[in-house]
C-alpha positions as CSV (number, residue, x, y, z in Angstrom):
1,M,-18.8,-19.3,32.5
2,T,-16.6,-16.8,30.8
3,S,-18.6,-14.5,28.5
4,P,-17.0,-13.2,25.2
5,F,-17.9,-9.7,26.5
6,D,-16.1,-10.0,29.8
7,P,-13.0,-7.7,30.0
8,V,-9.5,-9.1,30.0
9,H,-7.0,-7.8,32.5
10,F,-3.3,-8.2,31.9
11,R,-0.2,-8.2,34.2
12,R,0.7,-4.8,32.7
13,G,-1.0,-2.0,30.9
14,P,-4.6,-1.5,30.0
15,S,-7.4,-4.1,29.9
16,M,-9.3,-5.3,26.9
17,A,-13.0,-4.4,26.8
18,N,-13.9,-7.9,25.6
19,R,-12.4,-11.2,24.5
20,F,-12.3,-10.5,20.7
21,M,-8.9,-10.0,19.1
22,L,-8.4,-9.3,15.4
23,A,-5.8,-11.9,14.4
24,P,-2.7,-10.5,12.5
25,L,-3.6,-10.9,8.9
26,T,-1.5,-10.5,5.8
27,N,-3.2,-8.1,3.4
28,H,-0.7,-6.5,1.0
29,Q,-2.2,-3.1,1.5
30,S,0.7,-1.0,2.8
31,N,2.9,1.2,0.6
32,V,6.0,-0.2,-1.2
33,D,8.3,1.4,1.4
34,G,6.4,-0.1,4.3
35,T,4.7,3.1,5.3
36,L,1.0,3.1,6.2
37,S,-1.6,3.4,3.4
38,E,-5.1,4.8,3.8
39,E,-6.5,1.4,2.7
40,E,-4.6,-0.3,5.6
41,L,-5.8,2.3,8.1
42,H,-9.4,1.9,6.9
43,W,-9.3,-1.9,7.2
44,L,-8.1,-1.8,10.8
45,T,-10.3,1.1,11.9
46,L,-13.4,-0.7,10.7
47,R,-12.6,-3.7,12.9
48,A,-12.3,-1.4,15.9
49,D,-15.6,0.1,15.0
50,G,-16.9,-3.4,14.8
51,G,-16.3,-4.1,18.4
52,F,-12.9,-5.9,18.5
53,G,-11.3,-5.4,21.9
54,M,-7.9,-5.7,20.5
55,V,-6.8,-4.9,16.9
56,M,-3.5,-6.3,15.8
57,T,-1.7,-5.2,12.6
58,C,-0.5,-7.6,9.9
59,A,3.1,-8.9,10.3
60,S,5.3,-5.9,10.3
61,H,8.9,-6.6,9.3
62,V,11.7,-5.4,11.6
63,Q,14.4,-5.5,9.0
64,E,14.3,-4.7,5.3
65,V,15.8,-8.1,4.6
66,G,12.8,-9.6,6.5
67,N,10.2,-8.6,3.9
68,A,8.0,-11.5,3.0
69,F,5.1,-10.0,1.2
70,P,4.3,-7.2,-1.3
71,G,2.7,-4.3,0.5
72,Q,3.9,-5.4,3.9
73,L,3.7,-2.8,6.8
74,G,7.2,-1.8,8.0
75,C,8.5,-1.0,11.4
76,W,12.2,-1.2,10.7
77,G,12.8,2.6,10.4
78,D,11.8,5.8,12.0
79,Q,10.0,6.8,8.8
80,H,7.3,4.3,9.8
81,V,6.5,5.9,13.2
82,E,4.1,8.5,11.9
83,G,1.8,6.0,10.2
84,L,2.0,3.6,13.1
85,R,0.9,6.5,15.4
86,R,-2.1,7.0,13.2
87,I,-3.1,3.4,13.7
88,A,-2.7,3.5,17.5
89,D,-4.6,6.8,17.7
90,A,-7.5,5.4,15.6
91,M,-7.8,2.2,17.7
92,H,-7.7,4.1,21.0
93,E,-10.4,6.6,19.8
94,R,-12.6,3.5,19.3
95,G,-11.8,1.9,22.6
96,A,-9.6,-1.0,21.3
97,L,-6.2,-2.0,22.4
98,A,-3.6,-1.5,19.6
99,Y,-0.8,-4.0,18.9
100,V,1.8,-4.4,16.1
101,Q,3.0,-7.9,15.2
102,L,6.8,-7.8,14.8
103,H,8.0,-10.2,12.1
104,H,11.0,-11.3,10.1
105,G,10.4,-13.5,7.1
106,G,13.5,-15.6,7.5
107,R,13.8,-18.3,4.8
108,R,10.3,-17.3,3.6
109,A,11.3,-13.7,2.8
110,D,10.9,-12.7,-0.8
111,P,14.3,-12.2,-2.6
112,E,12.7,-10.2,-5.4
113,L,11.3,-7.7,-2.8
114,M,14.6,-7.5,-0.9
115,G,17.0,-7.7,-3.8
116,Q,19.1,-10.3,-1.9
117,T,19.2,-13.8,-0.6
118,P,16.9,-14.7,2.3
119,V,18.5,-15.6,5.7
120,A,17.7,-18.4,8.1
121,P,19.2,-20.0,11.2
122,S,21.1,-22.4,8.9
123,D,21.7,-22.8,5.2
124,D,18.4,-24.0,3.6
125,A,18.6,-25.9,0.3
126,K,14.8,-25.8,-0.2
127,T,14.6,-22.0,-0.4
128,G,18.3,-21.0,-1.0
129,A,18.4,-19.1,2.2
130,R,21.8,-18.6,3.8
131,A,22.8,-19.0,7.5
132,L,23.0,-15.9,9.6
133,S,26.3,-15.3,11.3
134,T,26.3,-14.9,15.1
135,Q,26.7,-11.1,14.6
136,E,23.7,-11.1,12.3
137,V,21.6,-12.9,14.8
138,E,22.5,-10.3,17.3
139,E,21.5,-7.6,14.8
140,V,18.1,-9.4,14.3
141,I,17.6,-9.3,18.1
142,E,18.4,-5.6,18.1
143,A,16.0,-5.0,15.2
144,F,13.1,-6.6,17.2
145,I,13.9,-4.5,20.2
146,S,14.2,-1.3,18.3
147,A,11.0,-2.0,16.4
148,A,9.2,-2.5,19.8
149,Q,10.6,0.9,20.9
150,R,9.2,2.6,17.8
151,C,5.8,1.0,18.4
152,E,5.8,2.2,22.0
153,T,6.8,5.7,20.7
154,A,3.9,5.6,18.3
155,G,1.5,4.9,21.2
156,F,0.8,1.2,20.8
157,D,-0.3,-0.7,23.9
158,G,2.0,-3.6,23.0
159,I,3.6,-5.7,20.3
160,E,3.4,-9.4,19.4
161,I,6.6,-11.3,18.5
162,H,5.9,-13.5,15.6
163,G,7.4,-16.9,16.5
164,A,5.1,-19.0,14.3
165,H,4.4,-20.2,10.8
166,D,7.9,-21.0,9.6
167,Y,9.2,-17.4,9.7
168,L,12.6,-16.6,11.2
169,L,12.0,-17.0,14.9
170,C,9.9,-20.1,14.4
171,E,12.8,-21.5,12.3
172,F,15.1,-21.1,15.3
173,L,12.9,-23.4,17.3
174,S,13.1,-26.2,14.8
175,P,15.9,-28.8,15.3
176,Q,15.7,-29.6,11.6
177,L,16.0,-26.0,10.4
178,N,18.4,-24.8,13.2
179,R,21.6,-26.7,13.0
180,R,23.8,-24.0,14.5
181,D,26.7,-24.6,16.8
182,D,26.8,-21.2,18.5
183,R,24.7,-20.2,21.5
184,F,21.6,-19.9,19.3
185,G,21.6,-23.6,18.3
186,G,21.8,-27.2,19.5
187,S,19.7,-27.9,22.6
188,R,16.1,-26.6,22.7
189,E,17.3,-24.2,25.4
190,A,19.8,-22.7,22.9
191,R,17.3,-22.7,20.1
192,F,15.0,-20.6,22.4
193,Q,17.8,-18.2,23.3
194,I,16.9,-15.7,20.6
195,F,13.4,-15.3,22.2
196,R,15.0,-14.7,25.6
197,D,17.3,-12.0,24.3
198,I,14.5,-10.2,22.5
199,L,12.3,-10.3,25.6
200,D,15.1,-9.1,27.9
201,G,15.8,-6.2,25.5
202,I,12.2,-5.1,25.1
203,R,11.6,-5.3,28.9
204,T,14.8,-3.2,29.5
205,R,14.2,-0.5,26.9
206,C,10.4,-0.2,26.9
207,G,8.1,1.1,29.7
208,D,7.0,-1.1,32.5
209,Q,3.4,-1.0,31.3
210,F,4.2,-1.9,27.7
211,Q,2.6,-5.3,26.8
212,I,4.4,-8.2,25.0
213,A,2.6,-11.0,23.2
214,V,4.3,-14.0,21.5
215,R,2.7,-16.1,18.7
216,I,3.7,-19.7,18.5
217,S,2.7,-22.7,16.3
218,P,2.5,-26.1,18.1
219,E,3.1,-28.3,15.1
220,R,4.0,-28.4,11.3
221,F,6.8,-26.2,10.1
222,S,9.5,-28.8,11.1
223,L,8.6,-28.3,14.8
224,V,8.4,-30.8,17.6
225,T,5.2,-30.4,19.5
226,S,6.7,-31.3,22.8
227,D,9.3,-28.6,22.3
228,I,6.6,-26.0,21.7
229,V,4.8,-27.1,24.9
230,W,8.1,-26.5,26.7
231,V,8.5,-23.1,24.9
232,Y,5.0,-22.1,26.1
233,E,6.0,-23.0,29.7
234,Q,9.3,-21.1,29.4
235,L,7.5,-18.0,28.1
236,I,5.2,-18.1,31.1
237,A,8.2,-18.7,33.5
238,T,10.0,-15.6,32.3
239,G,7.3,-13.3,33.8
240,Q,7.9,-11.0,30.8
241,V,5.1,-12.1,28.5
242,D,1.6,-10.8,28.9
243,L,-0.1,-12.8,26.2
244,I,0.7,-16.0,24.3
245,D,-1.1,-16.3,21.0
246,L,-1.5,-19.9,20.0
247,S,-2.0,-20.3,16.2
248,L,-3.6,-23.7,16.0
249,W,-5.2,-23.7,12.5
250,D,-8.1,-25.5,14.2
251,V,-8.6,-24.9,17.9
252,F,-10.4,-28.2,18.4
253,K,-8.3,-30.5,16.2
254,E,-6.4,-33.5,17.4
255,A,-2.6,-33.1,17.6
256,L,-0.7,-34.7,14.7
257,D,2.2,-35.8,16.8
258,P,1.7,-39.5,17.8
259,E,3.1,-38.7,21.2
260,F,-0.2,-36.8,21.8
261,E,-2.6,-39.1,20.0
262,G,-6.2,-38.6,21.1
263,R,-5.6,-35.1,22.6
264,S,-6.6,-31.8,21.1
265,L,-4.1,-29.1,20.6
266,A,-6.1,-26.9,23.0
267,D,-5.8,-29.6,25.6
268,L,-2.0,-29.6,25.4
269,F,-1.8,-25.9,26.5
270,L,-4.9,-24.5,28.1
271,P,-4.9,-26.7,31.3
272,L,-1.3,-25.8,32.1
273,E,-0.7,-23.3,34.9
274,R,-0.1,-19.9,33.5
275,G,-0.6,-17.5,36.3
276,D,-1.6,-14.1,35.0
277,T,-0.3,-14.7,31.5
278,R,-3.2,-14.5,29.1
279,V,-3.7,-17.0,26.2
280,A,-5.4,-16.4,22.9
281,V,-6.3,-19.1,20.5
282,A,-6.8,-18.9,16.7
283,G,-8.1,-21.5,14.2
284,K,-11.5,-22.0,12.6
285,L,-13.5,-19.9,15.0
286,Y,-16.3,-19.2,12.6
287,D,-19.4,-18.9,14.7
288,G,-20.6,-18.0,18.2
289,A,-20.7,-21.6,19.3
290,A,-17.0,-22.1,18.5
291,V,-16.1,-18.8,20.2
292,Q,-17.9,-19.9,23.4
293,R,-16.4,-23.4,23.3
294,A,-12.9,-22.0,23.0
295,L,-13.5,-19.8,26.1
296,D,-15.0,-22.7,28.0
297,L,-11.9,-24.8,27.3
298,G,-9.9,-22.1,29.1
299,A,-8.8,-19.6,26.5
300,D,-8.8,-16.0,27.6
301,I,-9.1,-14.4,24.1
302,V,-10.3,-15.6,20.7
303,A,-8.3,-14.4,17.7
304,L,-10.5,-14.2,14.7
305,G,-9.1,-14.3,11.2
306,R,-11.6,-15.3,8.5
307,A,-14.6,-14.3,10.6
308,G,-13.0,-10.9,11.1
309,I,-12.3,-10.5,7.4
310,V,-15.8,-11.2,6.2
311,N,-17.7,-9.6,9.1
312,H,-15.9,-6.5,10.4
313,D,-18.5,-6.3,13.2
314,F,-18.5,-9.9,14.3
315,P,-18.3,-9.0,18.0
316,L,-21.3,-6.7,17.7
317,L,-23.2,-9.3,15.8
318,M,-22.5,-11.9,18.4
319,E,-23.5,-9.5,21.2
320,R,-27.0,-9.4,19.5
321,D,-27.1,-13.1,18.6
322,S,-24.9,-15.6,20.4
323,A,-25.5,-18.1,17.5
324,V,-24.1,-15.8,14.8
325,S,-22.0,-17.4,12.0
326,M,-19.6,-15.6,9.7
327,R,-20.8,-15.0,6.1
328,P,-20.7,-18.2,4.1
329,L,-18.0,-18.5,1.4
330,P,-17.5,-17.6,-1.4
331,I,-18.1,-13.9,-1.0
332,A,-18.7,-11.3,-3.7
333,R,-16.1,-8.7,-4.2
334,D,-18.5,-5.8,-3.6
335,V,-19.4,-7.3,-0.2
336,L,-15.7,-7.5,0.7
337,L,-15.2,-3.9,-0.4
338,N,-18.0,-2.9,1.9
339,E,-16.2,-4.9,4.7
340,G,-13.1,-2.6,4.3
341,L,-10.9,-4.7,2.1
342,S,-9.1,-2.9,-0.8
343,E,-8.9,-4.4,-4.3
344,V,-5.4,-5.6,-3.6
345,F,-6.5,-7.3,-0.4
346,I,-9.4,-9.0,-2.3
347,D,-7.0,-10.1,-5.0
348,Y,-4.9,-11.7,-2.3
349,M,-7.9,-13.4,-0.8
350,D,-8.8,-14.7,-4.2
351,T,-5.7,-16.9,-4.0
352,W,-7.4,-18.7,-1.1
353,D,-9.5,-21.5,-2.6
354,G,-13.2,-20.8,-2.6
355,F,-13.0,-17.4,-0.7
356,V,-13.9,-14.9,-3.4
357,A,-16.9,-15.5,-5.6
358,P,-16.1,-15.7,-9.3
């Protein structure tokens, strides 16, 4: 039986000390220009102190036009490297792997923050986003590659390409949202092409020990679940990806797609052959029993979101008590402050129903 405290070895680069990963979490704490704030550094550092084997930043936008949230961490310019280096150094001092999640908001980018219309694979009536030209898609690809280089320069062990949650790269995978007639649209192979080009570029221009993760969603967001199973297999087949991060919302839930009726989302992916590509799962892992169950199903890594927010030291707590549960909701503001959340982060969490105590 795999223990949550067994190390994780990757195809490239350093190993994780245990199976706990801090999921990439929107928190609104960075400076207006995307540079690192002390609040953001404190939040991440406390999770490394709390025993997480890998600490991943929030979604960090690779282009100014990809900004989706106020206070979003940036990696689109060299001015961000100094702050990114502080994060990487702090994680390494505490024995954690350090990752940046690379992101572009796509049709979900905020026009008020950007001062312009959002962009998407195709024109989108719902959000008013306009279609990217072929040249602009190529510029997006270059932005992801350049951002990865900045993260490597800053000392990070790897990056995660955010291909989930209805952001730009996820939108390219959707036959409903991607109606392009160039090489980036049409068949599912063409809709996946942007991922191939980004992966090829990062592998060419970053070191051979630099790790790459990719986050994908298996359903919702106008996606076809069978397409995402195929994407998962393609990511493994490239040999370029060290970690696939499955954002399942609930690791143990049944698939929504009638094609997979009666099967859990985890069961669609975890039994598939993956060689030495590692797989993380995220979704309602709130206690020790759920963590162990996810590992028993075949996951290599558990990505904790809410549990990591409300208990910065969840891994250390579970090491002492395998039956540990995260703090029950709602949670008082002063407790969240002690857990390393700033006031602005707590205000954001207060938009989640029942999270912050009145």
